[in-house]
N, C-alpha and C positions, 0 to 999 in steps of 0.2 A: 422397506426394512426390516432385517431380523427382528424378531420380538427379542433375541437378546441380546440386541443393537437399541434398541429400546427403553429397555429395561433401562441401560446402563445411562441414555439421557436423562429417563426420571429419577435416577439418583443421583445425576451428577457428576459423575465420574469414570473418564474412558480412557482405557488405558492396553496397550500390543492388539489393537484391530488394526486388522486390515481387509476395506469392505469394498465393495465396488457397486456402481447402481443406487446405491441407497437417497434418498431424500428427506431434507433434514427440516422441512416448512413445520408447522408446530407453531407454537403458545412461546413467548418472549423465554429467555432462558436466562435465567440469572445466576454464577458463579457456578458454573459449567468449566469443569476440567476436564480435556487432553491431554493424555499423553504417548509422547511413542508411537505411534498412527499412522498412516495411511485410509488416502480416501481413492479412488479412482473412479469417473466420471458421476460424478456426486450431481445430485442437485440443491444447490443451497439457492435456492430461490424463494425469495425469503425471511429468511432464517436470520432469528435477530438473539444472537450470543451474547447477548450484557456486560463484564463486569468480571471473566471470561478469561480460562487460564491456560492458552495451552504451551505446549515443549515437546521438541520434534517433532511435529507433524510434517504431512505431506497434504496437496492435493494437488492427484493429478487428473487435465483433459475431464477438469468440472464445471460448470455450467450455472447460473444468475442470472436472474434482471437486475435482484439489488441482495443484498448482506448485509448484514449488521455484527460487527467484532467489536464496535464502540465501549470506549475504558476498559479493553481486554486486553491482558498483557501477550504480544508473542512476542517465543523464543526457540529461532533456531527450526522456524519453521520455509514452507516452501510453495509459493501456489506456482503452476505449471504448466503453460499452453493450455489455458485455459481460457472462457470465453465469460466476464462478468460484464452488467452493464451498472449499474451502484455499486462498492463497495464502503462501507463506512467504516473507518476504524482512529476514527477521533477522540483522543485525548487520551489515550492507550499507550504501551510504549511497545515499539517496536525493536528486536536485540538478535541480530545476527540472522535477516529474511531476508529473504528472497522472493524476488517475482520474474520463471521462467519462461520465455517466448507466452504465447497466446495477448490478448485482447481487453483490454480493464474500461470504459467510457468513462467510467468519470473516480476516481481512487482520493476519499476524502480523507488525508493527517491530520484536521486540523488541531493546534493544539493535542499536538500527539510525541513523543518522545521515542526518536528514534536512534539509537543506539548505532548501529549496521544495517542498512539496509541494500542491496543491491539490486536492480530494473536490470535482466540482458536481455535483449533480442525481444522489448513483448513492443506493446503498441498504449501508450494509457492517450486515453480521452483530454482529458484535465485532469492532472495534481495539487492537490491544495495541499500548502503548507504551514499556510498561515496561522503565526501564532504557534507555530512547533519549536522542539525544540531537538533541534538533527544536528547530529556529533560526528554521522558520516553517513550518506548516502554515492553510489555512485552509479555510472549510468554503460553500458555495453550495447552497441549497436538497440537503442531504443530509438520508442518517438511518442515524442508528447508534446500534444495539444496546444497547451496550454499548462506553464505551473507559475501558481499561486504564491510569491513567498513576502508576504507582507509583516511584520515584525516578526518572521520571525528569531530564532536565535541560532545562529549557525557558527558550531566549529569548524564541517569540508561540508561540503556539497560539491561532488565531480561533475560538474556536468558536461565533461570533456566526449563524451562518449555517446552521447541524447543526440539527436536531430530537434532543435527545438521551438517550437514556429511561434508561440506565443507568451511572454514573459507579461505578469503582476507583480509591483513591489511596490515598501517603497526605499528610501537606501538605506533602511537597519535592517530589512531581509533581502541585502546584498551580499554585508557584510559575512566572509566564509564559504566564497564560491567560488568559483573553481570555475574557466574556463577559455577556448582553445583559439589563435588567434584569430580563424576563421567566424567562429565566433560570433569577435565583436564585432566584426565589422558586421555580420549578418545581425545581429542585436544593438546598434549604436544610435537608430532613433529612440529606440526603446528606454533604452540605460542614457539617451540623455533628457528624454520628458520624464522618467522617474526623478533623475541626479538635477532638475532644475533648467537644464542648457537647452540654449538655443542654437541649430546646429546653423550656420549662413553660408 
């Protein structure tokens, strides 16, 4: 990491930065603001950016075993072609964000407010949206191993562009969810169990 960027992290304000190969690991940081910046091949492992604000930020070809943006505000943020183990985004807000390509083993958006999120050509091992407020999420050629929607409040969640391999929810969490005809057949046993129905 350049000395200049290190100083910016310490100051709690980063704007107009285009950096490659930096390491974000360090002490837990609260209230950091990152604006209009791009990070390529960064190592986010162990980064704990709590209650931060990110706007117009791109993470390209980054990696992390675990990273936390818990209770943070993300607006116009893109995570592209990155490999992440556990991504903690619970309790925050995501507006006009995108995950493009790459793989995330566990994406935790519990109790988050998701105004608009696009997951495009990416693989998500487990996507936890329990208790989240979902105004709009869409998928394009994506794969999700397990989707958790328990007690989610959903205005629109379009699952037609995702290969969904597992679903956990209660009836309330399914309101506002859009699925295709083939998905209805594939998910029939799970949906029946959630709704308390028996297939005979």
